[in-house]
VEXBALO-487806 format. One line per field, with one value per residue (C-alpha): x, y, z; residue in one letter. Coordinates in steps of 0.1 Angstrom, whole numbers. Layout:
<nodes>
east = [X / ...] .
north = [Y / ...] .
up = [Z / ...] .
type = [A / ...] .
</nodes>
This chain:
<nodes>
east = [883 / 877 / 840 / 829 / 800 / 808 / 792 / 772 / 773 / 749 / 715 / 698 / 684 / 646 / 625 / 611 / 645 / 656 / 629 / 635 / 603 / 613 / 609 / 591 / 571 / 553 / 552 / 522 / 510 / 505 / 536 / 535 / 559 / 587 / 590 / 626 / 639 / 670 / 680 / 698 / 721 / 724 / 721 / 733 / 741 / 761 / 781 / 800 / 832 / 835 / 868 / 888 / 925 / 955 / 970 / 950 / 924 / 887 / 880 / 907 / 900 / 865 / 873 / 896 / 868 / 841 / 866 / 873 / 839 / 831 / 810 / 797 / 780 / 793 / 819 / 827 / 850 / 843 / 873 / 875 / 913 / 917 / 908 / 911 / 918 / 926 / 921 / 886 / 875 / 869 / 844 / 843 / 809 / 780 / 762 / 787 / 781 / 765 / 736 / 723 / 743 / 724 / 748 / 773 / 803 / 812 / 847 / 854 / 859 / 829 / 822 / 816 / 791 / 758 / 764 / 774 / 741 / 719 / 736 / 729 / 692 / 690 / 706 / 686 / 710 / 696 / 716 / 744 / 771 / 789 / 821 / 837 / 836 / 831 / 792 / 769 / 793 / 816 / 805 / 775 / 793 / 790 / 755 / 745 / 765 / 747 / 712 / 722 / 731 / 696 / 681 / 700 / 691 / 654 / 636 / 646 / 681 / 684 / 720 / 741 / 765 / 782 / 811 / 806 / 829 / 801 / 780 / 788 / 764 / 780 / 747 / 746 / 785 / 788 / 812 / 809 / 834 / 861 / 889 / 903 / 876 / 872 / 862 / 857 / 819 / 812 / 815 / 790 / 754 / 749 / 724 / 735 / 731 / 748 / 744 / 763 / 766 / 801 / 822 / 850 / 826 / 810 / 842 / 856 / 824 / 829 / 863 / 855 / 865 / 836 / 808 / 786 / 784 / 775 / 748 / 750 / 771 / 765 / 785 / 756 / 774 / 754 / 724 / 715 / 689 / 689 / 692 / 696 / 657 / 659 / 685 / 667 / 635 / 655 / 673 / 636 / 630 / 656 / 642 / 679 / 688 / 680 / 699 / 700 / 728 / 724 / 750 / 735 / 737 / 699 / 670 / 651 / 618 / 611 / 577 / 587 / 614 / 588 / 569 / 599 / 609 / 576 / 576 / 609 / 597 / 567 / 593 / 615 / 643 / 663 / 672 / 702 / 711 / 743 / 732 / 759 / 753 / 732 / 753 / 744 / 722 / 688 / 683 / 670 / 663 / 631 / 605 / 590 / 608 / 598 / 622 / 653 / 641 / 636 / 668 / 673 / 681 / 647 / 626 / 650 / 652 / 615 / 611 / 635 / 621 / 584 / 594 / 618 / 648 / 680 / 699 / 737 / 763 / 793 / 806 / 817 / 783 / 768 / 792 / 781 / 744 / 745 / 764 / 739 / 707 / 720 / 720 / 689 / 682 / 679 / 678 / 643 / 651 / 682 / 690 / 723 / 736 / 774 / 804 / 842 / 874 / 882 / 870 / 881 / 860 / 830 / 832 / 840 / 810 / 785 / 797 / 795 / 761 / 745 / 754 / 746 / 712 / 716 / 705 / 721 / 696 / 681 / 690 / 663 / 671 / 678 / 705 / 722 / 723 / 738 / 763 / 773 / 779 / 803 / 825 / 847 / 827 / 843 / 825 / 791 / 767 / 758 / 753 / 779 / 798 / 834 / 844 / 878 / 911 / 911 / 882 / 903 / 904 / 881 / 854 / 829 / 830 / 819 / 796 / 780 / 779 / 766 / 737 / 728 / 724 / 708 / 682 / 672 / 637 / 651 / 682 / 679 / 717 / 743 / 777 / 811 / 843 / 879 / 904 / 925 / 944 / 967 / 996 / 978 / 979 / 981 / 949 / 949 / 980 / 959 / 927 / 904 / 892 / 881 / 863 / 845 / 837 / 821 / 800 / 792 / 778 / 756 / 746 / 734 / 709 / 697 / 669 / 692 / 723 / 757 / 781 / 819 / 821 / 857 / 870 / 888 / 881 / 917 / 907 / 927 / 911 / 916 / 893 / 863 / 868 / 869 / 837 / 819 / 826 / 813 / 781 / 792 / 786 / 817 / 813 / 843 / 846 / 827 / 808 / 799 / 791 / 768 / 752 / 742 / 728 / 706 / 696 / 687 / 668 / 647 / 608 / 599 / 571 / 538 / 553 / 518 / 503 / 470 / 445 / 431 / 398 / 400 / 393 / 357 / 354 / 339 / 370 / 394 / 377 / 375 / 411 / 420 / 399 / 417 / 451 / 441 / 469 / 486 / 524 / 547 / 534 / 497 / 488 / 482 / 444 / 445 / 464 / 444 / 415 / 430 / 439 / 406 / 390 / 410 / 399 / 430 / 414 / 426 / 417 / 388 / 401 / 397 / 420 / 416 / 431 / 432 / 434 / 397 / 387 / 413 / 397 / 362 / 373 / 390 / 356 / 338 / 365 / 368 / 401 / 429 / 438 / 471 / 478 / 497 / 511 / 489 / 508 / 516 / 550 / 559 / 567 / 582 / 565 / 582 / 615 / 604 / 583 / 552 / 536 / 522 / 506 / 486 / 468 / 443 / 420 / 412 / 440 / 467 / 453 / 453 / 489 / 498 / 485 / 504 / 537 / 534 / 527 / 556 / 581 / 568 / 569 / 607 / 614 / 593 / 601 / 569 / 548 / 549 / 538 / 532 / 504 / 474 / 466 / 463 / 482 / 467 / 466 / 452 / 434 / 428 / 415 / 445 / 447 / 452 / 479 / 494 / 526 / 539 / 550 / 556 / 536 / 543 / 559 / 568 / 561 / 592 / 604 / 604 / 567 / 548 / 570 / 553 / 576 / 568 / 588 / 596 / 578 / 578 / 607 / 631 / 621 / 654 / 677 / 664 / 664 / 641 / 619 / 611 / 597 / 570 / 566 / 529 / 511 / 516 / 493 / 485 / 512 / 538 / 530 / 532 / 567 / 580 / 567 / 585 / 622 / 616 / 628 / 595 / 576 / 582 / 561 / 534 / 530 / 526 / 559 / 562 / 525 / 514 / 482 / 488 / 484 / 461 / 482 / 455 / 445 / 480 / 484 / 451 / 465 / 497 / 475 / 454 / 486 / 500 / 465 / 465 / 501 / 494 / 460 / 477 / 512 / 513 / 517 / 555 / 557 / 535 / 542 / 519 / 541 / 530 / 506 / 492 / 487 / 463 / 453 / 438 / 403 / 408 / 424 / 450 / 451 / 470 / 482 / 502 / 502 / 522 / 515 / 536 / 524 / 539 / 511 / 540 / 541 / 505 / 503 / 536 / 550 / 531] .
north = [-230 / -197 / -201 / -180 / -190 / -181 / -143 / -144 / -184 / -206 / -189 / -195 / -230 / -230 / -234 / -265 / -281 / -272 / -292 / -285 / -294 / -271 / -240 / -218 / -201 / -209 / -180 / -163 / -177 / -155 / -151 / -173 / -174 / -199 / -230 / -221 / -254 / -234 / -231 / -264 / -247 / -215 / -223 / -260 / -278 / -304 / -302 / -329 / -320 / -347 / -349 / -329 / -339 / -327 / -321 / -290 / -277 / -266 / -293 / -285 / -247 / -253 / -268 / -238 / -214 / -232 / -226 / -192 / -181 / -198 / -229 / -244 / -277 / -310 / -312 / -343 / -353 / -379 / -394 / -433 / -430 / -412 / -415 / -377 / -346 / -312 / -328 / -338 / -374 / -390 / -415 / -437 / -422 / -402 / -434 / -440 / -407 / -410 / -387 / -371 / -339 / -306 / -296 / -314 / -298 / -315 / -308 / -336 / -340 / -333 / -369 / -381 / -355 / -370 / -400 / -382 / -362 / -394 / -406 / -375 / -379 / -412 / -405 / -374 / -346 / -314 / -293 / -296 / -271 / -282 / -264 / -282 / -270 / -290 / -291 / -268 / -241 / -261 / -282 / -308 / -335 / -311 / -303 / -339 / -343 / -313 / -328 / -361 / -340 / -323 / -358 / -371 / -343 / -355 / -323 / -332 / -318 / -280 / -274 / -246 / -246 / -263 / -242 / -219 / -208 / -218 / -202 / -183 / -176 / -152 / -152 / -191 / -190 / -217 / -211 / -236 / -213 / -231 / -203 / -176 / -152 / -124 / -134 / -102 / -101 / -131 / -110 / -84 / -84 / -83 / -64 / -73 / -102 / -110 / -135 / -135 / -158 / -148 / -163 / -136 / -109 / -122 / -124 / -90 / -73 / -94 / -82 / -45 / -24 / -3 / -26 / -28 / -61 / -90 / -116 / -140 / -145 / -169 / -178 / -195 / -207 / -225 / -224 / -260 / -262 / -232 / -199 / -162 / -159 / -188 / -170 / -137 / -157 / -170 / -136 / -120 / -147 / -130 / -98 / -84 / -82 / -46 / -46 / -78 / -75 / -95 / -101 / -114 / -124 / -132 / -147 / -181 / -166 / -129 / -135 / -154 / -125 / -98 / -113 / -114 / -78 / -66 / -86 / -70 / -34 / -44 / -53 / -22 / -46 / -28 / -51 / -37 / -56 / -54 / -71 / -79 / -82 / -52 / -41 / -73 / -69 / -81 / -120 / -122 / -102 / -83 / -66 / -39 / -9 / -16 / -47 / -26 / -2 / -33 / -51 / -80 / -59 / -39 / -63 / -63 / -25 / -22 / -50 / -33 / 1 / -13 / -32 / -4 / -24 / -3 / -12 / 0 / 0 / -14 / -28 / 8 / 20 / -12 / -9 / 28 / 23 / -6 / 16 / 43 / 20 / -1 / 28 / 34 / 69 / 64 / 94 / 111 / 121 / 133 / 165 / 172 / 199 / 197 / 215 / 212 / 226 / 230 / 254 / 231 / 199 / 221 / 229 / 194 / 180 / 206 / 195 / 156 / 159 / 176 / 148 / 122 / 139 / 150 / 185 / 209 / 217 / 254 / 263 / 280 / 309 / 290 / 270 / 301 / 317 / 285 / 281 / 319 / 315 / 286 / 304 / 334 / 366 / 366 / 334 / 335 / 308 / 288 / 252 / 236 / 255 / 261 / 263 / 273 / 255 / 267 / 245 / 215 / 194 / 216 / 193 / 224 / 236 / 202 / 197 / 231 / 227 / 192 / 201 / 233 / 215 / 184 / 204 / 222 / 207 / 206 / 186 / 147 / 140 / 158 / 153 / 166 / 158 / 150 / 126 / 100 / 78 / 48 / 66 / 89 / 71 / 78 / 96 / 110 / 133 / 152 / 161 / 133 / 121 / 158 / 162 / 127 / 131 / 164 / 149 / 119 / 140 / 158 / 123 / 111 / 141 / 140 / 122 / 123 / 105 / 121 / 111 / 116 / 117 / 112 / 125 / 93 / 57 / 53 / 53 / 40 / 12 / 33 / 59 / 33 / 21 / 59 / 66 / 35 / 42 / 78 / 66 / 84 / 67 / 67 / 69 / 67 / 84 / 114 / 98 / 64 / 82 / 108 / 82 / 61 / 92 / 98 / 62 / 64 / 91 / 81 / 77 / 45 / 29 / 16 / -19 / -37 / -32 / -20 / -47 / -43 / -54 / -86 / -87 / -96 / -130 / -118 / -94 / -121 / -145 / -120 / -112 / -150 / -155 / -126 / -141 / -177 / -194 / -160 / -163 / -131 / -96 / -86 / -59 / -24 / -27 / -62 / -48 / -16 / -40 / -59 / -29 / -14 / -45 / -36 / 2 / 18 / 41 / 46 / 72 / 63 / 49 / 24 / 3 / 14 / -7 / 17 / 54 / 60 / 40 / 60 / 94 / 79 / 69 / 105 / 120 / 103 / 106 / 145 / 163 / 163 / 126 / 105 / 78 / 44 / 15 / -14 / -48 / -79 / -84 / -44 / -34 / 1 / 17 / 50 / 35 / 28 / 59 / 43 / 70 / 105 / 130 / 162 / 153 / 182 / 172 / 144 / 151 / 153 / 117 / 103 / 115 / 100 / 67 / 64 / 76 / 51 / 21 / 29 / 32 / 0 / -19 / -9 / -17 / -51 / -69 / -57 / -61 / -97 / -103 / -140 / -137 / -138 / -103 / -76 / -45 / -11 / 22 / 29 / 60 / 76 / 110 / 131 / 137 / 169 / 184 / 163 / 147 / 115 / 87 / 49 / 24 / -11 / -41 / -78 / -111 / -132 / -154 / -124 / -116 / -89 / -59 / -23 / 4 / 40 / 65 / 93 / 80 / 87 / 80 / 92 / 67 / 47 / 76 / 94 / 62 / 80 / 50 / 35 / -3 / -13 / -51 / -65 / -59 / -25 / 6 / 41 / 55 / 33 / 49 / 83 / 74 / 59 / 92 / 114 / 97 / 107 / 136 / 138 / 144 / 179 / 180 / 164 / 193 / 219 / 232 / 269 / 276 / 243 / 228 / 201 / 167 / 141 / 120 / 103 / 88 / 79 / 58 / 43 / 32 / 17 / -2 / -16 / -25 / -44 / -63 / -73 / -87 / -105 / -120 / -133 / -145 / -156 / -118 / -115 / -78 / -48 / -13 / 17 / 41 / 68 / 69 / 105 / 119 / 147 / 178 / 170 / 157 / 144 / 111 / 93 / 77 / 47 / 65 / 34 / -1 / -33 / -65 / -98 / -130 / -166 / -192 / -216 / -193 / -197 / -210 / -196 / -169 / -140] .
up = [-48 / -32 / -25 / -52 / -76 / -113 / -120 / -150 / -152 / -139 / -133 / -98 / -94 / -100 / -66 / -80 / -82 / -48 / -32 / 5 / 23 / 49 / 26 / 47 / 20 / -12 / -38 / -37 / -5 / 26 / 47 / 77 / 107 / 100 / 120 / 126 / 116 / 105 / 142 / 140 / 112 / 128 / 166 / 167 / 198 / 182 / 152 / 129 / 109 / 81 / 66 / 93 / 91 / 111 / 76 / 75 / 50 / 55 / 82 / 106 / 100 / 108 / 141 / 150 / 142 / 163 / 190 / 183 / 183 / 216 / 205 / 237 / 222 / 213 / 186 / 167 / 137 / 110 / 97 / 94 / 95 / 127 / 163 / 169 / 149 / 166 / 201 / 190 / 189 / 156 / 144 / 113 / 100 / 109 / 118 / 145 / 164 / 197 / 183 / 152 / 148 / 143 / 119 / 93 / 77 / 47 / 40 / 17 / -21 / -44 / -55 / -20 / -11 / -23 / -3 / 28 / 23 / 21 / 52 / 69 / 62 / 73 / 109 / 113 / 108 / 110 / 84 / 61 / 46 / 15 / 5 / -24 / -57 / -90 / -91 / -113 / -116 / -136 / -163 / -173 / -152 / -122 / -129 / -127 / -95 / -80 / -92 / -72 / -43 / -43 / -46 / -18 / 5 / -4 / 7 / 44 / 47 / 48 / 28 / 23 / -7 / -26 / -38 / -7 / 23 / 49 / 77 / 107 / 136 / 160 / 178 / 183 / 186 / 157 / 128 / 99 / 80 / 61 / 60 / 83 / 97 / 121 / 159 / 171 / 162 / 186 / 219 / 204 / 203 / 164 / 148 / 111 / 90 / 58 / 29 / -3 / -30 / -33 / -4 / -11 / -7 / 24 / 41 / 28 / 43 / 77 / 78 / 74 / 105 / 98 / 99 / 128 / 149 / 128 / 141 / 109 / 78 / 51 / 18 / -2 / -30 / -60 / -36 / -47 / -18 / 6 / -12 / -2 / 4 / 28 / 47 / 47 / 59 / 90 / 98 / 99 / 129 / 151 / 168 / 173 / 135 / 124 / 90 / 64 / 35 / 4 / -21 / -51 / -88 / -92 / -75 / -83 / -70 / -71 / -58 / -28 / -22 / -23 / 3 / 23 / 18 / 24 / 58 / 66 / 61 / 83 / 113 / 103 / 92 / 65 / 37 / 16 / -16 / -38 / -72 / -97 / -131 / -137 / -167 / -186 / -217 / -222 / -220 / -257 / -289 / -283 / -307 / -287 / -277 / -241 / -244 / -249 / -219 / -198 / -196 / -174 / -144 / -147 / -128 / -100 / -97 / -96 / -70 / -47 / -52 / -46 / -14 / 4 / -4 / -5 / -35 / -35 / -63 / -44 / -10 / 3 / 0 / 15 / 45 / 49 / 46 / 69 / 95 / 91 / 93 / 123 / 147 / 169 / 156 / 116 / 93 / 88 / 54 / 32 / 45 / 64 / 85 / 81 / 97 / 95 / 105 / 68 / 43 / 16 / 32 / 34 / -3 / -13 / 7 / -8 / -43 / -36 / -16 / -45 / -70 / -46 / -41 / -7 / 6 / 28 / 53 / 56 / 92 / 113 / 137 / 168 / 150 / 136 / 169 / 185 / 159 / 163 / 199 / 192 / 166 / 164 / 155 / 120 / 110 / 97 / 107 / 78 / 63 / 57 / 86 / 85 / 123 / 114 / 122 / 159 / 167 / 157 / 189 / 208 / 224 / 234 / 198 / 184 / 210 / 202 / 166 / 163 / 191 / 172 / 141 / 154 / 171 / 138 / 125 / 90 / 96 / 91 / 99 / 115 / 95 / 106 / 85 / 95 / 85 / 100 / 74 / 79 / 92 / 118 / 150 / 180 / 177 / 211 / 200 / 172 / 191 / 181 / 214 / 224 / 189 / 191 / 227 / 218 / 189 / 207 / 238 / 215 / 197 / 231 / 234 / 198 / 177 / 145 / 139 / 141 / 115 / 112 / 74 / 60 / 26 / 18 / 25 / 39 / 76 / 106 / 126 / 159 / 144 / 139 / 176 / 187 / 167 / 181 / 219 / 214 / 194 / 164 / 130 / 108 / 70 / 51 / 16 / 8 / -21 / -5 / 27 / 12 / -11 / 18 / 35 / 4 / 3 / 39 / 39 / 7 / 15 / 22 / 0 / 11 / 5 / 4 / -33 / -35 / -42 / -76 / -88 / -106 / -146 / -153 / -167 / -198 / -208 / -200 / -221 / -252 / -248 / -246 / -278 / -297 / -287 / -292 / -314 / -321 / -325 / -329 / -334 / -338 / -361 / -347 / -348 / -333 / -304 / -300 / -298 / -272 / -251 / -255 / -238 / -209 / -210 / -228 / -257 / -292 / -316 / -340 / -373 / -399 / -423 / -461 / -488 / -514 / -518 / -524 / -493 / -471 / -484 / -476 / -441 / -436 / -446 / -422 / -391 / -400 / -407 / -398 / -399 / -397 / -422 / -410 / -427 / -418 / -425 / -404 / -392 / -392 / -356 / -361 / -391 / -388 / -393 / -432 / -437 / -429 / -409 / -421 / -399 / -401 / -434 / -438 / -469 / -493 / -518 / -488 / -478 / -513 / -519 / -483 / -491 / -523 / -507 / -479 / -500 / -522 / -493 / -480 / -511 / -515 / -478 / -475 / -509 / -527 / -496 / -498 / -460 / -464 / -441 / -462 / -450 / -477 / -468 / -465 / -444 / -411 / -412 / -378 / -365 / -354 / -316 / -303 / -278 / -251 / -237 / -256 / -232 / -236 / -214 / -221 / -205 / -208 / -190 / -180 / -154 / -130 / -137 / -152 / -156 / -167 / -183 / -181 / -201 / -227 / -258 / -295 / -319 / -292 / -267 / -267 / -277 / -245 / -223 / -199 / -183 / -151 / -142 / -121 / -111 / -108 / -87 / -80 / -72 / -82 / -57 / -72 / -105 / -93 / -77 / -108 / -129 / -102 / -113 / -151 / -169 / -189 / -157 / -157 / -190 / -172 / -146 / -173 / -188 / -197 / -195 / -210 / -196 / -169 / -182 / -170 / -148 / -131 / -167 / -172 / -139 / -149 / -183 / -165 / -140 / -170 / -189 / -158 / -153 / -190 / -189 / -155 / -169 / -201 / -196 / -233 / -241 / -241 / -249 / -253 / -266 / -263 / -279 / -280 / -256 / -255 / -222 / -228 / -209 / -174 / -176 / -213 / -207 / -227 / -259 / -274 / -306 / -316 / -302 / -306 / -287 / -292 / -281 / -279 / -270 / -255 / -228 / -217 / -181 / -175 / -149 / -145] .
type = [M / D / G / D / S / A / V / G / G / R / P / P / T / P / P / E / K / R / R / W / S / G / S / L / H / S / A / G / A / P / F / R / E / P / D / Q / R / L / D / R / L / F / R / P / K / S / V / A / V / V / G / A / S / P / K / G / G / Y / G / L / R / I / L / R / N / M / R / G / V / G / F / E / G / R / L / Y / V / V / N / P / G / R / T / E / V / G / G / V / R / A / Y / P / S / L / S / D / L / P / E / A / P / D / A / V / A / A / A / I / P / A / A / G / V / P / A / L / A / A / E / A / V / R / V / G / A / G / S / M / V / V / Y / G / A / G / F / A / E / R / D / D / A / G / R / A / L / Q / A / E / L / V / A / A / A / D / G / R / L / P / L / I / G / P / N / C / L / G / T / V / S / Y / R / G / R / A / A / L / W / G / I / E / M / P / Y / V / H / A / G / A / D / G / T / V / A / L / A / A / Q / S / G / N / M / A / L / T / T / M / L / S / G / R / L / P / A / V / A / Y / A / V / S / A / G / N / Q / A / V / L / D / L / A / D / C / L / E / Y / F / L / T / D / P / G / V / R / V / V / C / L / V / M / E / G / L / A / D / L / A / R / F / R / V / L / A / E / R / A / A / E / R / D / V / A / V / I / V / L / K / V / G / R / S / A / G / G / E / A / A / T / V / A / H / T / G / T / L / A / G / R / D / A / S / Y / D / A / L / F / R / Q / T / G / V / Y / R / V / D / D / L / D / E / M / V / A / L / C / S / L / L / A / V / P / N / R / P / R / G / A / A / I / G / F / F / A / S / S / G / G / E / C / G / L / T / A / D / V / A / D / A / A / G / V / R / L / A / D / L / D / A / A / A / E / S / A / L / A / A / A / V / P / P / Y / Q / R / P / R / N / P / M / D / L / G / A / S / A / W / G / D / R / D / A / Y / Y / A / A / A / R / A / M / G / E / C / P / A / V / D / V / V / A / F / S / G / D / A / P / T / H / S / D / P / L / D / E / F / G / W / P / E / M / M / G / G / A / G / D / A / A / A / E / L / D / V / P / V / V / L / L / T / M / T / T / D / V / T / P / E / L / G / E / L / A / R / R / N / G / V / V / L / L / A / G / A / R / P / A / L / R / A / I / A / L / A / G / R / P / R / P / S / V / R / A / E / E / A / D / P / T / D / S / A / T / R / R / S / A / A / E / L / L / A / G / R / T / G / A / L / T / E / T / E / S / K / R / L / L / A / L / Y / G / V / A / S / P / D / G / E / V / A / S / D / A / D / S / A / V / A / V / A / D / R / L / G / Y / P / V / V / G / K / L / H / V / P / G / V / A / H / K / S / D / I / G / G / V / E / I / G / L / A / D / A / A / A / V / R / A / A / F / H / R / I / M / R / R / A / A / A / A / L / D / G / L / D / T / G / G / G / V / R / P / G / V / L / V / E / R / M / A / G / P / G / V / E / L / I / V / G / G / R / N / D / A / A / G / S / L / V / V / L / G / A / G / G / V / L / T / E / L / L / D / D / A / A / G / L / L / W / P / F / G / R / D / D / V / H / A / A / L / S / R / L / R / V / N / A / L / L / G / G / H / R / G / S / Q / P / A / D / V / E / A / L / A / D / A / A / L / R / V / G / R / L / L / S / D / H / P / E / I / T / E / I / D / V / N / P / L / L / C / R / P / K / G / E / G / C / L / A / L / D / A / L / V / V / A / D / P / A / R / K / G / G / A / S] .
</nodes>
């Protein structure tokens, strides 16, 4: 057992099955201050290690780790076959201890853990860590054993694990950690808290020589009782924590996490998430286009963006971003002033910066003048600035360059490069103390961070220590370093969603009546009627059952018109030739009607829909110019997700979409649009009129409200939604709503 929970395996345990009465927040309820019952886990005064043996294993290692971090409380061993282990007195059972321990380390085989948890509850123990594997990560028998463990905890015992490596509280000098671990953080005033489902990834991060001082580290394992959100909630009670890093496969309760992430933002605590499993496909087959665009990861991405959570792609990025956000002077934005004693490093950094979304700041006259005074006359001041090889090891040159760039108002981060790989020691023979000292002197006088950006991730530990001593942030590897700067400099959203006016009762009732008993895809006219109730307009139109009726409808509407197949169960009419546009007169309408019906008969087995609805053609007034988008969404366990993107028949091909998790506000919609390639068309491209973006934002908000009000809606597609010129609003040219009455009353 290595403490890892199986990636892609068991989903997070639903909150109703975790049943810890000490849960500090209920989804949807206002945030309140935690009662800090987890202090007994993270700041224990007494710890009992059950199963410790002189033969080795987790129990003996925990005793050593407790001493290694300087635990000053009372330490007990529970082992009925021993009188002492590792110099610690042993007792036959928890009940025989002289006190109820604050924390219990269960270093015993899985089969005995539920009974131990029940005993811990009886004696009044404050918390427990369960290390053993063989629970829900393994098989049906393991899932039954984990359910027995949860029942034994009885909602009264905060419990980490099972299948984990444990917890480390450097702040409380308590290491309930089952294998080797670093002790160096115990002597520091840590500002970083770490929690991961994967034990190995938690340990790897802790072991990094580039990570700032750690206050807490948790390997959460199966999260049978306590999960990552519980850890985050506790970390937010410690005013010394500035950065929280989370490594997760998934969350059981996104709504609760959202409240916590918003609280973290209010306290200026940065939350960094590395979520694995983002490449997995959708959870189930979908009918609507938005189902394809909104894979299982889209809700997480929307949640993180809307709450200001920083999402990273790997551990290198996480460590780099953590290092950058843990310093007192965080980046103001993502524009850098860069210098080096190498033209090649300047060129490479400029290339990678552009790809990472980092700008090279425009230097003002004062910065250029100060740089000119610090370099030889033949060196022209610029950004990036090549100081020349003669500046290597020159304290004054590095001070002057860092100071000049850091005082430029356009510079958000000062960065300089240099590499000291594994075999570079001793650094004091290569000019490093002088350069780092000069940059550090400047850092002490500036209100922006000064960063040493290495070209590779191969860095000697001595360089990290030298950077720390001088107040310089070490970011190893050009790509992860610049990606971290881009993330740190990203504008933070207003994390509290705008309070949307609730839907009036008449509208909700009418929509519920239209959806009552419906299963599967509604017809286009039914879908548009539902959207119209929520204020999303469509072109005028009517269904015709024969060619003469189609012509009569077109005459009433006025030409040109559009003809579309209208039959239950056909989600994408254009795929079978069921759409004809630009019909300019009666003859064109008549001919189009017959063509549509022939194609449909060939594709749909003679148009036998089996639904008792006579097939026909929906004739609509053809809309004018505008930008075609898709606005849709879905309801699932994560909540109500709205997707915006490029619309029309190329929706999936272009894959230009952004998600928003309800509730969201108008600013969130505009932020989502800004990330789309199609956004360039909305502003007026090559002389075209600017589109009615406010009407588009309004449509997105109305779709979000519709989804939230009616959880029985599984998917919505408004594709295309025509965003017309400014002041003319939007029209739903096509619409599809998919319903499942079994979901009524579910998550939304």
